[in-house]
N, C-alpha and C positions, 0 to 999 in steps of 0.2 A: 288944863287939859293937854297942853303941849308935852309935858313930861312923860305921861303914859304913852303917847304916840311915839315919842323918840325911843322909848324902851322897846316897844313892839318892833320897830324898824331894826334896831340893833339885834334883837333876838332872831328876827327873820333872816338877817344877814348871816348871823352865825350859823343858823340852821342850813342855809344854802351852802355855806362853805363846807360844813360837815358832810353834806350830801355829795358835794363835788369831790371832796377828798376820798370818801368811801367809793364813789364811782371810779375815781382814778385808780384806787388800790385794787378794785375788783376787775376793772376792764382794761385799763391802760398801763398800769405799773408792771414793769418787768425787772426783777432784781438782777443786778450784775452777777454773773457766774463765770469763773475762769475756765476756759476750755483750751484744748490744744488741737491743732490741725494734724491729722494722721499723715505721716510720711513714711515712705519705705526706706529702711536703713539696714545695715548689716549688724546683727546681734551676735556678740560673742557670748555663748552660753556659759553661765557660771552657776554652780550649785555651792552654797555656803553652809558651813556647819562648824560648831565649836567642838573641841575635843581635848585630849591630853596626850602627852608623849608616853608611849608604852613600848614594850618589847614583845616579840612573838613568844619567847621562852623566858620565863622567870624561874630561878632556882633558889631554894634555901639550902645552904651548905651547912651540914651538921655532922656529928660524929656517930659512929655505929656502936660505940661502947661508952660506958661511964668513966670519966677521968677528970683530972685537973689540967686545965689549959696552961701549958708551960711556955710556949713561944708563939708569937704572931709575926708572920713575915709579910703581911700586906695590910692595906687599909682601904676604906671607902674612897672611891674615885680611881682606884688602880685598875689598869687593864692587864688581864692575866691570860695565860695560855693553858690549854687542856693538859692536866697532869702536873701543873706547877704546884709546888709545896706552899700551902697557905698558912698552916698552923701545925703545932705538935702538942700532944698530951704528955704528961709526966710518964716516963717509960721505965723507971727503975724496977718496979715490981714486975711489970710485964716482961722485961728483959730477963729477970731471974727465972720466971716461969718458963720462958722459951728455952733458956739454957738447961733447966732441969729436965724438960721434955726431951731435948736432944741427948742429954746424958743417959736417960732411960732407954732411948732408942739405941744408942751405941752399945749399952750393956746387953740389951736383948739381941743385937746382932752378934756380939761376941759369944754369948751363950749358944746361939744357933750355930755359929761356925764350929764351936767345940763339939756340939752334939753331932754335927755332920761328920766330924773327924772320928768320933766314937763309933758312928755307924759304919764308916769305912773299915775300921778295925774289926768290928763285930762281923761284918760281911766276909772279911778275909778269914776270920776264925771259923765261920760257918762253912766256907769252901773247904778248909782243911778238915773239919770234922766230917763233912760229907765224904771226902776222899778216904779218910780213915775207916769210916763205917763201911764203905763199899769194899775196901781191901779186906777188912776183917771178916765181912760176910762171906767173901769168896773162900777164905781159909777155914772159917768156922764150920761150914757144911761138911768138908771132908774130915773134920776132927783134928785139924792141926793146932787150933787154939781152944782154950777152955771156955765154958759158958761164962765164967766170971769175967774173963778178959773181953769177951764180946759185949757183955752187959755194960762194962765201963765205956767202951767205944760208943754204944748206943746212947748212954747217958750224956756223954760229952756232946753228941750231936744235938740232943734236946736242949742242952744249956746254950749252945751256940745259936740255935734258932730263937730261943727266948730272948737272948741278948740283942739279936737283930730286931726282933719285934719291939722290944723295949726302947731301943734307940730310935726306931721309926716313930713310935708314939711320942717320945720326947721332942723329936724334931717337929712333929705336927703342933704340939702345944707351944713350942718356942716360936714357930712361924706365926701362930695366932697372936702370941704376945708381941712379936715384932710388928705385926700389922696394926695392932692397937696402939703401940707406942709411936708408930709412924703417923697414925691419925692424930694422936694427941700432939705430936710435934707440929704437924701442919696446922692444927687448930691454934696452937700457941703462937706460931709464926704469923698466922693470919690476924689474930688478935693484936699481936705486936705491930703488924703493918697498919692496923686501924688507928694507931696513935698518930699517924701522918695524915693530915687532912689535905687532900689534893683537889685542885680545880676540876670540876666535872666536864668543863667545856671552855672554849675561848669565850671571853666576855669581859664585862665591866663589873667590878665590885661596887654596889650602890650603897650598902649599909653594912657596918660592922656592929654586931650585937653582943659581943662578949669581950672580956678583958682577961689579961694574964692573971692566973690564980683562981678564976671562976671554975666551979665544978659543973661540967656539962654532961648531959645524958643523951642517949639516942633521941633524935628529933629536936633537941634544943638548938635553935638557930645560932650559928656563929657568924655567918655572912649571908647577905642577900646579894645575888648577882643576876645579870641579864646577858643574853647573847647580843650579837651585833645586828640582828634584824630588828631595827628600830623603826617605828611608824607613829603617825598621829592617828590615834583611834578617835574618829569623828562621828558625831551623831547628826544624821541627816533626816529631814522630814520624809516620811514614807511616800508622800505624794511626788517626791522628786526622784524616787528610785529608778523609775523607768528610763531616766536620762543617763544613768550611770552604768559603767562597765569597767572591767579590769583593763589596765593599761592606759587609762586616761591620765593626762598630766594635771598637776595641781600645784598650787602655791600654799606653803605652810608658814604662817606667821606665829612666832612664839610670843608669850606674854612679855618676855624680856626685850622684845622689839626686833629680834633677829628674824630674817625671812629666808626660807629655804625652798628649793624645788623638790617635787616628789612625784609619785605615781601611784595610782590606785592599784592595790595588790589583792584586796579581799573585800567582798561584800557579804556580811553576815546574812543568814537566811531567816532570822527571827527578829521581829520588831518588838520594841517595848510596848506592852499593852496599855500603859498609862500615858506616856508621852507621844506614842505613835511615831517613834523615831527608830532608825536603823543604824547600826554601827558599820561604818565604812573605814577601812584601814588604808592609810596613805603612807607608803614607805618613803623615807628620806633618800634623795639621791646622794647627799653628802651628810654625814653625821654631824650634829651640832657639837661644838667644843667650847665650853664644857657641856656635857650631856646631863640633863636633869630629868630623870624619870618622874612623870607626873606633872610636868610643867604644862600649863594651859596653852592651847593652840586655837587659831582661827584658820580654817581651811577653805580655799576656793578651788573647786574642781572644774577644769575646762571641759565642757560637754560638746564643743563644736561651734559652728556658726550657721546662721540662717539670714538670708536677705528677704525681708517681708515688712508689711506695715507694722509699726511698733507703737506701743502705748506705755505710759508710765504704770508702774505697779499700783500706784495709789488710785488709778482710774478703774481698777477691777473691782466689781461687786458681785455678790451672789444672790440670786433670786430663785426660789423654788428648786434649789439643788443645781442650778445652772450658773456657770460663771459668764459674766458679760460686762458691758460698759453702758453708760448713759450717753446716748447720742443726741446731739442738738441739730434740729432741722427746722428752718423757718421759725425759730424762736421757741419751739416746743421740744420737750424732752421725751425720750423713749428708751426703753431697755432693749439692748441688742445682745443676744447670746453670741459668744465668740469661741473659737477653738484656738487655744494658746500653744505656742511652740517653745523654743528656747527662751531663757531669760537670763539677764545679768542682774547686778545688784539694784538696778533702777528701772529697767524696762523689760517688757515681754514681747516676743514676736507673735503676731496674729496670723494664723494660717487660714482662717475662714471666718467671715462675719463682718469684716470691715474693708473699706477701700481707701486708697489715698485721697486726701482732700476732705474727708468727713471730719466733723468736729465732735470731740469727745470731752466730757466734763472731767476735769483734772481730779477733783475730790468730790465724789457724788454723795457723800454721806448726808442723809436728811432730805435728799431730793427725790421726788417721786415721778414716775412717768406721767406725761400729760401736763406738766407745769410749763408756764410761760416764763422765759428768762431772757436776759439780754447778755449774749455771750461776749466775753472779753478774752481775746486770743492771747495766749502766752507762748513765747518761743520755747521750743524744746531744749532746755538747758543741757540735758544729758547729751543731746546730739551735738551741741555747740562745743561741749567739753571733750568730745570724743577725739 
């Protein structure tokens, strides 16, 4: 009979322990949770965003006529001036066309000059014929010359008039011919000028896309070039846009590790509907050398400073559309909506909703309002490192 009694005692003891454990867990146990004590500090506002090196103006340099690329005078990486000769097409055939057009123009000018001389001669003959006609008419009426003689004088006048008219008509036709030949000459010279590929602006040649001997047509890229207005085109979350304005200073870190200073020069007015980000262009104060268009960047824009209670970004949670923090008071948690101000890469200023000395849970994920906890205070390492 002793063995069953001992078993019952052990079972009862185990039951009591379980009840005690459950009671402790339900009424006395408070899990440790890391909290920070809110302190007022100065926050240097930073807005961060990734981007790429881009230029304000990108240009494709091509030819206006079809031809064979004969000479190249520059290459990618070269800095060029507006009007600088970059390349030339084969010019033999076009030079011959231009020479032929000039010869046609010169011949037309010569023919016109000769026709004008003929007109002057015809006009002089007409003046003489008119004088003879007037003189013979004066003597014909009294009967001093015969009808036949007067008819000859009249006929000579008509011949002189027809010669003047014919010369004037010839001059008109030759003037039209000269105008056409001048147009053809200008066109031939313009086409000939198109064989010289010139830089359309001051800038940097980023890509050469053709080789000597290639046949190029209008629109076929020979070079890609950019101007010297270079910036980091950065993508910023649209929730941060209200903190940004033109003229703000920024730091630009290239993927190559180089760091440059810059300034916000343009905020685009349309956000990406998928990523909900906005392009913000930060111009370099000093151009990178070497300059690599398309190189990845990380941009930190200085948005000013605020002195206010500060919390780590990890402490911010959102409930029912409101941003806030989990505050600990007397071992109980509660959600506290807050109004946030400037933030850097680690902390945010709190403009309303928190006071110095209050305790805030550092990482509130999974913690609900009304829970009992045992707060473990952690020093604000961000403040220590400041």
